[in-house]
C-alpha positions in Angstrom: 170.3 11.4 107.4 173.5 10.5 105.7 176.4 10.8 108.1 179.0 13.5 107.2 176.5 15.5 105.3 176.1 19.3 105.6 173.0 18.6 107.7 174.7 16.3 110.2 174.0 18.8 113.0 170.3 18.0 112.7 170.5 14.3 113.4 168.4 13.5 116.4 166.9 17.0 116.5 163.1 17.7 116.6 163.2 21.4 115.6 165.2 23.7 113.4 165.2 27.4 113.2 164.4 28.6 109.7 165.5 32.1 108.8 163.7 33.4 105.7 164.2 36.9 104.3 161.7 39.7 103.7 161.9 41.8 100.5 163.8 44.4 102.5 166.5 41.8 103.5 165.4 41.5 107.2 165.6 37.9 108.5 162.7 36.2 110.2 163.5 33.2 112.4 160.8 30.5 112.9 161.2 27.2 114.8 159.7 24.4 112.7 159.4 20.6 112.6 161.5 18.9 109.9 162.2 15.5 108.6 165.4 14.4 106.8 165.6 12.5 103.6 166.8 9.1 104.4 167.6 8.2 100.8 171.4 7.7 101.0 171.5 7.4 97.2 170.3 11.0 96.7 172.9 13.3 95.2 172.0 16.1 97.6 170.5 15.6 101.1 167.2 17.4 101.9 165.3 18.4 104.9 161.5 18.7 104.5 159.2 21.1 106.3 155.5 21.8 105.8 153.3 24.8 106.5 150.1 26.3 105.2 150.4 28.1 101.9 149.4 31.5 103.3 152.1 31.8 106.0 154.8 34.4 105.9 157.5 31.8 105.6 155.9 30.3 102.5 155.5 33.7 100.9 159.1 34.6 101.7 160.4 31.3 100.3 158.4 31.9 97.1 160.1 35.3 96.8 163.6 34.3 97.8 164.7 30.7 98.4 167.9 31.7 100.3 167.6 30.6 103.9 169.7 29.9 107.0 169.0 27.0 109.3 170.2 26.0 112.8 169.2 23.3 115.3 167.0 24.8 118.0 164.5 23.9 120.8 160.7 24.3 120.5 160.9 27.9 121.5 163.5 28.7 118.9 166.6 29.0 121.1 169.5 28.2 118.8 171.5 25.1 120.0 174.0 24.8 117.1 175.6 26.7 114.2 173.8 28.4 111.4 174.1 26.9 107.9 173.3 28.6 104.6 170.8 26.7 102.6 168.2 27.0 99.8 164.5 26.2 100.2 161.9 25.7 97.5 158.3 24.6 97.6 158.0 21.1 96.2 155.0 19.4 94.6 154.0 16.0 93.4 155.9 13.0 94.5 158.6 14.9 96.3 156.0 16.8 98.4 154.2 13.5 99.2 157.5 12.0 100.2 158.3 14.9 102.5 154.9 14.7 104.1 155.3 10.9 104.7 158.7 11.5 106.4 157.1 14.2 108.6 154.1 11.9 109.4 156.5 9.2 110.5 158.8 11.4 112.5 156.1 13.3 114.4 153.5 10.5 114.9 151.0 10.9 116.5 151.3 14.7 116.9 151.1 15.7 113.3 148.1 13.5 112.8 146.4 15.1 115.8 147.0 18.5 114.4 145.5 17.4 111.0 142.4 16.1 112.8 142.0 19.4 114.7 142.4 21.3 111.4 139.3 19.6 110.1 137.2 21.6 112.5 138.6 24.9 111.4 139.1 26.7 108.1 140.5 24.5 105.4 143.9 25.8 104.4 146.1 24.5 101.7 149.3 23.0 102.9 152.7 23.1 101.1 155.9 21.2 101.6 159.3 22.6 100.9 162.7 21.0 100.6 165.8 22.6 102.1 169.1 21.7 100.6 172.7 23.0 101.2 173.0 26.5 99.8 
């Protein structure tokens, strides 16, 4: 992640708490894996997250891309300051790039989860990019 960026607090972190908003405005916090864009030439830094398309966070992001993020531990305990950001579901090359970054950062855990998913119900996965809001 570029140094000095709005996302500098996430350098070296494994989890972030993603707060998305229900239609009634109530916030829902979820700890998630993320990977930072390492493209220092990008105009705006991005953090990438993936989930299945039918999760609440994906539905809430489709409805309202305004989010807050903060570094956290695996259980969701906040370890840093909240940052306002914007999330949107990405497709095509940007989604593939985000998934490659996540695969690299969480190797071999993400690959193991993918293998276990083959035995269950097949669910579409989506990637989303989080950028400073």
